[in-house]
N, C-alpha and C positions, 0 to 999 in steps of 0.2 A: 556442576554444582556439587551436593554434598549429598552421598549415600548411606545408608543404616551400616552399622559394622557388621561384618561379615558374622558373627557369630551373636548376632543380636538376638535371632530366634532360641538359641540355646540357651544363653543369659535368660531370656523372659520366662522359659521353662524351669530353670532352676531357682527364680526367686519367687516364682508365681505371679508374673505380671503382665500383660496385655500389649501388645504391638498395635499401633493403629495402621491403616492400610497401606501405607508406604513404608512399614518396617521398621520406624522409629518408636521410643516409647508411646503410650498412651496415657495421656497425662488428663488432671482436672481440668476441664476448661477455662475455670476462672483461677486456678492455682497450678501452674503448668509444672511447678517442683513436687507433686504429691503423683505418685502412679495410681493403678487400679489396686494396689496393697495397701491399706493403711501400716506405715511405718516405713515401707521400703521409698526412698526421694529420689529425681532424679535430676541431674544438672549437667549444663554443657548442651553439646550438640545433639547427644542423643534424645533431647526433648523435642529436636528438629534442626533445621540450617539455623545458624546463630554464629556472632563475631566474638571475637576473644572478649569485648568489655562483659557481654550479657552472660558468656562462660564462666566469669571471674565472679559477676555480684550474685548470679544464680550458686555456686559452689558456697559461697556464705552463705545465701539464704537456705539450703539445704542445713547447712551444720546448726542454722538457727530453728530449724522446724525439729533437727536431731535433739537440741537442747531442751526444747518444748517437753519431749519425752522424758529426757534423762535428768532432768532439773534437780529430781531428789538425789543426785550421784553428784552432783557438781562439788567440784574439790575434794571429795572422798578419795580420789584415787592418784592426786596429782601429790608430785614430790618438787618441792622447792629448789633450785638449783642454787648449791655453794660454791662461790668462787673462792681462790685461796687469796692470802693475803697480798695488798698488791705492792709490787718490789719498789723500795726507791730506787731510783737510778739516778739522781739528781748529782753524783758525784762520781758516775762514772762516764769516760770516754766513748762517744758512741759506736755501737755496734750493730752494723744494718745488716737484715738480711731481706733477698729480693726473691719474691716468689712470680713466676712468669708463667701467665695460663697460655695453652692452646687454644683454649674454649673450643674444643671441637677441633673443627674446621673452619670456624669464625676467625679466628686467628690465625691459627696454624698453616690454614691454607693459602695465606698469602704471606705471611711475615715469617723470615728465619728464626723461629724461638731458640733454637740451641745456639746459633750466634748470638743473639741479646744476650742470652745467661752467660756466656763467656765473657762480653763485654761488660755485663752489669758487675762481673769479679774483681775487673779493673777498677774501680769507683772508691773514691774516697771512703773510707769508714764500712766499707762493704765486707764481713767477713762469711758471708754466704748469700750463695745465689742457686736456685732450682728451677726446674719447669715440670708439668703437670696438666696431664688431659684436660681436667677439670679442678682447680683447687676448691670450689664450690662444695663439693662433696662431703658427706661426711667422714669418710677417710682420710681426705687430702687434709680437710680441716685439723684433724688429729695429729698428722705430721706435722705441720704448721706449727700447733703447740708444741710437740716434741720438740721440733728443732727449737724452739726459741729457749727451750730449758736446756738443752745441750750445749748450744752453741753461747749462751750466756746474750743472745740477742736484747736489745733495749729500745730497737725503731723496726718496725717492718714495713716492706714496700711490696704491694700487691700489685701488680699487672696485668689487667683483665680486661671486662668489662665495665658497665655504669654503675660508679657507685652508687648512683640513685635503684641499683636493683639490689645489691650484697653488701655494700658498705656496712650497715648493721652486722650481718652474718662474720665478718672476718674483724669487727670492733671486738664483738661478741668472744671471737676465737682467741685472740692476745690478751683478753680480760683474763680467760680462763687458764693461757699459761702463766699470768700473773703480772703480766703488763698495764698499765694503764689505757683504756680503748683509744685516746686520742694521739697516742704513739704511733698509730698505724697510719701510712700514706695510701692511699688507692688512687692509679692512676687508669684511665680510660685506652685502653689500646685497642679496642673493640671500633666504636662507634667514631673516635679521632683518628683511627689508621688504618686496618685492615678493611673495616666496610666502603673508606672513600678511596682507598687507594688500592682494589679490588684486582686491578690490571698492571699494578707498578711493584712488583714484589721486592727488586732491590731498594727502591725509593722507600716503600714503606718500612721495608725491616732499618733504614737510616732512620727513620723519623721515630720509630717505637726506641729506637738506642737515645734520641734525644729527649723523649718522654719520660724514659726511665732515668734517664740522668738530673734531669731537672726534681724528679719525685724524691729522688736519692737525695738531693742538694735538701730540698725543702724538711724532708724528714730528719735531718741532721738536727735543723732548729725545733723540731715541733716538744712541745711542753704537756705535761700532764696536767689534764682538767677535771675540775669535780662536778659530779651532774646533782641534778636537786629530786630528792621524792619529795613528792607532792600528794596528800590523803586525796582519795575518790568519794566524790559523794553518789551514792548508791541509787540514784534515781537519772529519768532520761526526758529532756524536755522535746517533743514532736511538733514542729509550727505547720501546720494545714491539716484538715480534717477530712482530704478525699479519701480513696481508697486505698493509695501509695501510705499516707500520714496514718489511717486508722489499720490496715495491715500492720506497719512496724509497729506501732504502739502496743497493738495486743502480742503480736510475739514477744516484746518485750518483758511485759506484764505479764504472760504464760509463764514465764521463767524467774516469777518472784522480783521484779524491781517494779518500783512506783514510775508511772506516768503521767505528767502532764501533757494533756492534746490541746493544743491551740487551734480554734476555727474563726475567721472574719465574718462570717455569716453567721445567719440565726441558727442554721441547720448544719448538721454534717453532711458529707456526699461529695462537696466539690463539683467538678464538670459531670461527673456521673450523675448528678440528679437529673440530666438533660439526657441521658442514653438509656433507651429503653431495651434493644435486644444488640446480641451479640453478631457477629457475622455467620456462626456456628448457629445462630436461633435461639438461644440460650439469653432467659430474662433478667436486665442486669437489674432492675430495680428490685426483685426478689432478694436477688444477691446482696445486693445494697443495702436494703431493710434488714436483714440478718447480721451482717456486717455492723450495721450502726447498733443494733440491739445489745451483741455480745462487746462492746464498747461501753455502751452505757451502762451495762451489767455488772463488768469487772471491778470487784471492789479497789482494785489500784490504778486503775486511769481515772484521773481527773481530767474531766470536759472543760473547756471554759471558750464558752461561743460568744461571736459579736468582739471577739478579742482583738487587740491591738496593742503592738508591743509598743512601748516607751524608751524603755534602755535595756542595755545590754552590755556587760562588764564578766571579767574573770576569765580565765582558762581552762585548760583541760582539765576535768575532774573537779571543776570549782566554778560554774558558769553564777551567774545571780542575774535574772531576768524580770524584770519589772512589766505587768500587764495590766492592761485595762480591758475590763469585759464587763459582761452583767453581772460577775460577781463584785463590782468594782475594781479597786487598784491592790494589785496581788504581788506580791515579793517572790518569785519562787527561785529556789537553790536546786543546781543539779549538776551531774556530772558529764554530761552528752547531751548533745543537742542534734538534732534530725533536721534537714531542713525540706518539708516537701510541700510546697505552697501550689504547686499544681502550675497550671500555664492557664491562658485564654483565648478565646476565638477573635479572630480579625474582625474589625465589622466594616466589610465592604465599602468603598467609594465608587466602584466601577459596575457597570451591567447595571444599571437603574435600579442599585438596590438602595432601597427606602425611597423610591420614587413610584414604584410599581409594585402593588401586593401581590403580583405571581412571582415576582424574583425574591429569594429566600437564602438562607444558608443550609449547607447538610443536615446541620444541626437542628435547624428549624425546619426543616422538610421531617425528621424523623420522629421529632415531638408531633406534629400534625398528623402524620401518620399514626403513631400510636393513639390520638386521641380518634381517630376515626374520620379525620377532614374530608367531607366529599371533594371540596374544590382537588385535594391531591388525588385521593384514594380512586378517584371516578375521572381522573384527566384522562385526556386521549392522547396527549402528547407532552412527555418530559423531558427537558434538557438537563443536563447538568455539565457545569464547567468547571475542569480542574486547574490545580494551581493558581488560585486567586490569592493575591498579597504574599506568596513567596515563588522563591526561584526568579527573582528578578532583583533588579540594581538593590532596591531599597532592602528588601529579605534575601540573601542567597543561599538559602536552607529549604530542604523538602521537609514538609510537615509530617512526611511517612504515613500518616493513617488515612488520609484523605482517598486514597485511592478504592482503600478496602472499607470506607464509609459509603462513599460511591457504588461500589459493587453490591453491599449489605441494604442499601434501602431500593437499589435497583431490582434484587431480586424478592425483598419485603413487597414491592409496588406490581411485581410479577405475581405475585403469589394471592394477593386481593385481587388484581384485574389483570390475568392472563393478555387480554388485548392491547392494552398500552402500551404505546411508541414509545422507546426509549433512549434517548443519545446520551452517550459519554463524550464530552469534547475533553480530551486530554493530551499532555506533551508526552508522558511516560507513563504507562501501567506500572505500579510498584506494589504488587499485591503479593508480596513477599512470603515465602514459607509455605506451610501448607494454604494459605488464603489464597493461592494460585488456583486450588481446583474450583472456588467460588467465582473468580472471573471466567474459568471454561464455563461454567455452568450457567453464568448469566447471556453469555456469549451463545451459547447452544438455545437458551430460550428466547433468544432474538432481541437481546440488547445489542446496539450499534454501538462500535466505537469508532472515533475518528480522531484521529492525531492533528493536530495543529503544531505549528511553529512559533515560539516567541516575538518574532517579528511581524507574524502574521495572527495576531489572536482573534478570536470572535468577536464580530460586533454585534450588539444589541440596540434594537430600536422598536420604539412603539408605531405603527404603521396604519393607517386608517384605508379599509377594504369593504364594499360594502356594508357600510354603516357600522362597522363592527372595527374596534380598537385590538388588534391583532401583536402580540409580544413576539418580534421576528427576531433570531439567530442566524446569523449568516458567517459560516467557516468554510472555508478552501478545502474542498475535497483533494487530499493528498494524492491520489490515484488520477482523477481526472485532471488537476491542477484548476479545478474551476469552483467558483463561488457557490457553495450549497445553503439554500435559503429553508430554516425551520420556524413554523410557526408554532409555539409553546404554549401549552396552557400553564405551566410551571415550569420555572426557571430555576435549578439547584445549584447555590455557588459553593464550591468547596473551597471554605475559606482558610487561611492558613492558621496554623496553631503559633501565638506569640506568647512569648514569655510575660509573667504577671507584672502588673502595674506595681507591686510591691516587691520585686525583685531586687531593684538596685539600694532601695532602702533597707533590705533584709540585709544583703551583701554586706552593706555599710557598718550595720548593727553588730555582726560576726566577724567582720574581717577576711570575709572570703571573696574570689574574683567570680565574676561575670564573663563569659565569651564574647566574641565582638557581634553574636545575635542577643545578648541580652539575657540568655542563659546560664545557668551556674555552672562554672567549670571545675572539673574534677581534679584531684591531684596528678593521676596520670592515667590517661584514655584507658589503657589496657590493664595495667597492675594495680590502681586503685580507682575503679570506678564508682565507689558511693562514699569516698573520703576526699577533703579539702588537704590543704597544706596547714590549715590551722586547726592543731589537732585538738581532736573530741567532737570535733563538729563534721555531722553527713549529712548525705543527699539522697533523695529518692523520686520516683515519678518524673511527671514531665515538668517539672521546675530545671529538670537537668537537659531533655530534652524531649521532642514529639515521642509518644510511647501508646501501644496498643494497652488494655487491660492486665492482659498475662506478663506481658514486661512489666509495668508497673508492680504489679505484685512480686514479680522477679526481684525486682531490685530492693521492694521492701522489706522483704524477709533478709536480702542481703547485705541492706543497712542496719537492719536488727541485729545479725550476726558480729557486725564491728563495733556497734554501740556494747553488747555482750563480752565482748572480748574487753572491751576496758572497763564497764564496770562489775566483772567479775575478782578485778583484785582490788587490795586494797590498797594500793598506792601507785603512782604512775613517775616513768623516769622523764627529767626534763633533761634536754640537751645541755651541755656544757658550753658548746659554741654560741659565746652571748659579746654581746656590745658591753664594754665599760668605758667612764670615762675618767678622763684626769682631770680632778676639780680646780686644780690652778690653773690650767691652760684656759679652763672655758670660758667662752666671752657672754657666756646667756643669749647667743643670738635668735635661738630657736628653730637653726634649721633643720636638726635633727627630728625634732618634733613633727614638722611640717610632712617630711617625707616619710615617716616610720608607720607603715601600712596595719599594723597591728597595736598601735597606740600603748609602746611598750616605753616611749620617752618622753619624759614631760619635765616643764622647768618648775625648780622650786626654790623658794628665796631660803638665801644662806647669809652667813653675816657679811660676805663677799658679794651679795649683790644675787641675781637670779645664777643657777648653774642645771646644766641638764643632769637629770637623773634616769639611770636604764631601769627596768624590772627585769631581771633575769627570769623571772619565771613566763612572762608573757612574751619576750624576746625570740626571734626564730631565726636569727643572725644572718639575716639577708645583707647586710653591710652597706645597706643605703645611707644611714646615719654618718657612718666614720666617711663615707665618699665623698659627702656634702659639706664635712665640718670645715669652715675655712681657716680653724686653728691648729687644726691635726690634735684636737682636744679627746675623741673617741675613737679608739682601737676595736677590732674583732677578733677576740680569741679563739686560736686555732688557724687566721688568718693574720699576722700580725707583720708588719712590713719587714720585719727579719726574714721571717719564712716567704715569703712571696718574693722579695727582695732576692732570696738565694737563687731561687727559681729561674729569674729575670738571667741572672748574672751567668749562670751555666748556659742559659738558652743561646745566648752570643759569645760565649768563648769561644767555640770553634771559629767564628767570623773573623 
């Protein structure tokens, strides 16, 4: 497990913040980014044990909260980067520089980097080759710029880690040196070589030579490309009026930007309207009322309830969404979109749910506890069954919140009626983080936890005994190996958290993907956990995957932080890697239109008949259109037949 940093106490005293009993930072139970001292925020694992994605979006969230405090200074201290004039290399013979990275021990611990450098110097048109521990550092990038100028390089090859991580950095580096950014080729010798051949040093070194040789061959054929400058509409659309959507909208609006907040129901609140207390004992409804009040009172937030999106079009910085709501039909122009449509509760078809009034879901149990329903508060025996509708063949994922929900309701029932017998039938108790304290507390207060195996699930039936209809739950005791029968007054099912029924439609409207479970899929699970590959569209809350309130708020502020990064600019740069159509060869079959996930290709009538046209602003350069074109009429800039062909030719040259 994770432990607090060794200097946590000294750090807390220095900044005047408190620590929790475990030695981590004490935070606001509803907003884990806030410490006990206003203006001091916390992110990452100092909040408590957390994974990389949560650390990343909480970091973005902390920056957004800082932005709220410093909004009056926004743009006052920034200096616009000035690039030198771009050098025209069209008449020059290729002069290639190869920069090979050790990536610490990630590459250097397997690949013989000096040997690869010497090999690179022998390749055609290579006039310079060098190595560095980390080429991505500021000093190393400066060295690349100086080398480009000194050696007159007009093509650059970076052999390092994944282009997904650092390609933009190196493109900017060569641009600062006066070259077009698309004259840089980056090849991945970490994931594609050293990591997968960690036990084969000599073979890995030879493969690295092959990869570098192919990269150089491709670089020789690279051509300068132009990028597109797009104006940015300074407003955001947030889809979903739950805790995540409202928190995100407020943070954006608090920094001076207009927000349109859409909610499909008559009232804001989402799933939280059915929650009444947290596992820590805090009042969810009081928090929700305050949040809704702030949203309605904010002059820059425009709320649309009973809203349904009819159409969505546009691209980063310039979206147009048509909404039908209680206000009628409205066309909304906005620069950024946040998807926060939440999730839903699975409606069980098992364990007599819907057939016997004593069977309910954990959410329904919580609602009845809050109302003081004596059927549950004065029950003698309560049974809870975990993992209902998930972690099975149909939904092979954990709903994450159910174990804590069961413990929370068990503790509340014990508080009201200490003599109640509570049995929690579980597969694995996953009260992760500090919630483990409450699991121990429940156990100490007499809540009985019984494990069951998926191939031997609990059985529920109604039996007649002594003129009474008993709700009998039978589970195999794992210690005795014998069936245990429990007659329950109340049976609560930990129903799975399932994707919103609107998820697929919203995904199609904004050209963003869903994962295999039906939740929205981020651009990169660790590096870009609140973004999509579709630029200008962001994500937060349980639309992403099941989360506790604190995690939802963390990500909501994280999404707001990314939105503000976009809206704070007057223009946004769109990539030059786009498809283009050779109209004479186009036969108008429409195959390209059908495969384009972004709606960037359309058929238009011309004097020569129907022809495909590409909108370069919307195009993401995924290459599907040119792959399916039967006439070879579409090509993808930066991945032309010549560039790819050169790689293939040298790949097999030694065979």
